[in-house]
C-alpha positions as CSV (number, residue, x, y, z in Angstrom):
1,M,2.4,1.1,19.2
2,L,3.7,-2.4,19.8
3,A,1.4,-5.4,19.2
4,L,2.5,-8.8,20.3
5,S,0.5,-11.7,18.9
6,A,0.9,-14.6,16.5
7,A,1.4,-13.6,12.9
8,P,-1.6,-14.3,10.6
9,A,-1.2,-17.3,8.3
10,R,-1.3,-15.0,5.4
11,M,-0.2,-11.3,5.6
12,D,-2.5,-9.5,3.1
13,R,-4.4,-6.2,3.2
14,S,-7.2,-7.5,5.4
15,A,-4.8,-9.1,7.9
16,I,-2.9,-5.8,8.2
17,A,-6.2,-3.9,8.5
18,A,-7.2,-6.2,11.3
19,L,-3.9,-5.6,13.2
20,C,-4.2,-1.8,12.9
21,P,-7.9,-1.0,12.4
22,A,-7.6,2.7,13.2
23,A,-4.6,3.3,10.9
24,S,-5.0,4.7,7.5
25,I,-1.4,4.2,6.6
26,V,0.8,1.2,7.7
27,F,4.4,0.7,6.7
28,C,5.4,-3.0,6.2
29,E,9.0,-3.6,5.4
30,G,9.6,-6.3,2.8
31,L,5.9,-7.2,2.3
32,D,4.4,-7.0,-1.2
33,I,0.7,-6.3,-0.6
34,E,-1.5,-6.1,-3.7
35,G,-2.7,-2.5,-4.3
36,A,-0.2,-1.0,-1.8
37,Q,2.4,1.6,-2.8
38,R,5.9,0.2,-2.9
39,V,8.4,2.6,-1.4
40,L,12.2,2.0,-1.6
41,M,14.8,3.8,0.5
42,A,18.0,3.9,-1.6
43,G,20.2,6.0,0.6
44,D,23.4,6.8,-1.2
45,E,23.2,4.0,-3.8
46,S,24.0,5.1,-7.3
47,E,23.4,1.8,-9.2
48,E,20.0,0.1,-9.7
49,S,21.7,-3.3,-9.3
50,A,22.5,-2.4,-5.6
51,L,18.8,-1.9,-4.8
52,K,16.6,-4.5,-3.1
53,R,14.1,-4.1,-6.0
54,S,14.3,-2.8,-9.5
55,L,12.9,0.7,-10.2
56,A,10.3,-1.0,-12.4
57,E,8.9,-2.7,-9.2
58,I,8.5,0.4,-7.1
59,D,6.2,3.4,-7.0
60,V,8.2,5.8,-4.8
61,L,12.0,6.2,-4.3
62,I,13.6,8.1,-1.4
63,A,17.3,8.6,-2.3
64,R,20.2,11.1,-1.8
65,N,22.3,10.2,-4.8
66,A,21.6,12.6,-7.7
67,S,22.3,10.0,-10.4
68,M,19.9,7.5,-8.8
69,L,17.2,10.2,-8.6
70,E,17.8,11.1,-12.2
71,L,17.6,7.4,-13.3
72,A,14.3,6.9,-11.4
73,R,12.9,10.2,-12.7
74,G,13.5,8.8,-16.3
75,R,11.5,5.7,-15.4
76,G,8.5,7.6,-14.0
77,V,9.1,6.8,-10.3
78,I,7.9,9.4,-7.8
79,L,10.9,10.8,-6.0
80,F,11.8,12.3,-2.6
81,T,15.0,13.0,-0.8
82,P,15.5,12.3,2.9
83,D,15.1,16.1,3.4
84,D,11.6,15.9,1.8
85,I,10.2,13.4,4.3
86,G,7.3,15.7,5.2
87,Q,6.3,15.9,1.5
88,F,6.6,12.2,1.3
89,I,4.2,11.8,4.2
90,D,1.8,14.3,2.6
91,H,2.0,12.3,-0.7
92,L,1.0,9.1,1.1
93,I,-1.9,10.8,2.9
94,A,-3.1,12.4,-0.3
95,T,-2.9,9.2,-2.4
96,E,-4.5,7.0,0.4
97,A,-7.4,9.5,0.7
98,Y,-7.8,9.3,-3.1
99,R,-8.0,5.5,-3.0
100,D,-10.8,5.5,-0.4
């Protein structure tokens, strides 16, 4: 779906819900929406300092690098690899259903 319109003055949970009223899950790159899960794609990065956010600021990490996955596991972050993308989507659906 492509929606072309002026951006709301403030992009919060209610603004996103108004843009996509039928969607139960909406991905918003770079936005920090209160109460939303924060997911970071780390690719092949092996150092936390190379990430856009620290591991303390995220809920879910998707990464290929074993040392990054191990570091995040030690910090209690939920982990997936790119090969686990189906499980990641299942996780989002399950946790969003739980929040409702």
